[in-house]
NUDRENRO-95833 format. One record per residue (C-alpha): residue number from 1; y, z, x. Coordinates in nm, 4 decimals, always signed. Each point is the difference from the previous one (the first is absolute). Layout:
BEGIN
SITE tivex        Y        Z        X
SITE   NUM        Y        Z        X
...
//
This chain:
BEGIN
SITE tivex        Y        Z        X
SITE     1  +5.9560  +9.3001  +9.2177
SITE     2  -0.0280  -0.1044  +0.3757
SITE     3  +0.0506  +0.2442  +0.2800
SITE     4  +0.2998  -0.0906  +0.1054
SITE     5  +0.1620  -0.0090  -0.3871
SITE     6  -0.1192  +0.3599  -0.0964
SITE     7  +0.3310  +0.2077  -0.1228
SITE     8  +0.0845  +0.2317  +0.2534
SITE     9  +0.1682  +0.3292  -0.1800
SITE    10  +0.3160  +0.1456  +0.1495
SITE    11  +0.2293  +0.2534  -0.0283
SITE    12  +0.4617  -0.1196  -0.0223
SITE    13  +0.1955  +0.1331  +0.0309
SITE    14  +0.4062  -0.0022  -0.0891
SITE    15  +0.2702  -0.0604  +0.3349
SITE    16  +0.2584  -0.0285  +0.0554
SITE    17  +0.1518  -0.2944  +0.2861
SITE    18  +0.2788  -0.1273  +0.0797
SITE    19  +0.0051  -0.3168  +0.0742
SITE    20  +0.2668  -0.3365  +0.1012
SITE    21  +0.1132  -0.1125  -0.3156
SITE    22  -0.0969  -0.4142  +0.0718
SITE    23  -0.3042  +0.1317  +0.0906
SITE    24  -0.0453  +0.1462  -0.2813
SITE    25  +0.0883  -0.2546  -0.2679
SITE    26  -0.2838  -0.2740  +0.1721
SITE    27  -0.2085  +0.2679  +0.0074
SITE    28  -0.0336  +0.0137  -0.3925
SITE    29  +0.0353  -0.3834  +0.0268
SITE    30  -0.2471  +0.0081  +0.1035
SITE    31  -0.1864  +0.2392  -0.1523
SITE    32  +0.1018  -0.1900  -0.3179
SITE    33  -0.1190  -0.3183  +0.0765
SITE    34  -0.3856  +0.1323  +0.0474
SITE    35  +0.0358  +0.2175  -0.3086
SITE    36  -0.0543  +0.3309  +0.1985
SITE    37  +0.1685  +0.3252  +0.0359
SITE    38  +0.2572  +0.0394  +0.3163
SITE    39  -0.2297  +0.2822  +0.0532
SITE    40  -0.3509  -0.1812  +0.0182
SITE    41  +0.2058  -0.2578  +0.2150
SITE    42  +0.0928  +0.2525  +0.2653
SITE    43  -0.3413  +0.1941  -0.0212
SITE    44  -0.0718  -0.4103  +0.1499
SITE    45  +0.2025  -0.0727  +0.1939
SITE    46  -0.0565  +0.2641  +0.2216
SITE    47  -0.3933  +0.0154  -0.0781
SITE    48  +0.0173  -0.3046  +0.2087
SITE    49  +0.2493  +0.0740  +0.2539
SITE    50  -0.1693  +0.3074  +0.0826
SITE    51  -0.3647  -0.2349  -0.0027
SITE    52  +0.2718  -0.2546  +0.1981
SITE    53  -0.0123  -0.2820  -0.2159
SITE    54  +0.2540  -0.1908  -0.2825
SITE    55  -0.0368  +0.1350  -0.2845
SITE    56  +0.1962  -0.3411  -0.1575
SITE    57  -0.1783  -0.3908  -0.0029
SITE    58  +0.2255  -0.2711  +0.1462
SITE    59  +0.0806  -0.0829  -0.3301
SITE    60  +0.1735  +0.3261  -0.0919
SITE    61  +0.1962  +0.0366  +0.3335
SITE    62  +0.1456  -0.3393  -0.0885
SITE    63  +0.0881  +0.1355  -0.3294
SITE    64  +0.1486  +0.3315  +0.2155
SITE    65  +0.1576  -0.1619  +0.2103
SITE    66  +0.2292  -0.1939  -0.3471
SITE    67  +0.0074  +0.4046  -0.1663
SITE    68  +0.1572  +0.0918  +0.3813
SITE    69  +0.2545  -0.2854  -0.0414
SITE    70  +0.0656  +0.0737  -0.3632
SITE    71  +0.1125  +0.3599  +0.0257
SITE    72  +0.0827  -0.0326  +0.3904
SITE    73  -0.2301  +0.1825  +0.1955
SITE    74  +0.0411  -0.1667  +0.3867
SITE    75  -0.1527  +0.3320  +0.1369
SITE    76  -0.3364  -0.0471  +0.2217
SITE    77  -0.2159  +0.2082  +0.1331
SITE    78  +0.1668  +0.0634  +0.3531
SITE    79  +0.2746  +0.1805  -0.1972
SITE    80  -0.2293  +0.2445  -0.1493
SITE    81  +0.0999  +0.2541  +0.2645
SITE    82  +0.3722  -0.1332  -0.0155
SITE    83  +0.0848  +0.0844  -0.2629
SITE    84  +0.3369  +0.2065  -0.0649
SITE    85  +0.0702  +0.1261  -0.4406
SITE    86  +0.4007  -0.0760  -0.0365
SITE    87  +0.1783  +0.3358  -0.1512
//
């Protein structure tokens, strides 16, 4: 097995996080599209972000744009520090 393909043993813990509803719907749809768990998808996104890299190919980004339209997700990265929860 090539060096970059060796499996890395980790320990996972259960977490309860709150997330914007439409964003979660898109994330779940992307995970389903890629035949992976939501947790695996989120881990990949975060690990890529920590290295300043995009987690998605151009084709996946096109699919995400379609899913955002389907689920009405209009939030952008610039909104991330300005979100206020509806009461």
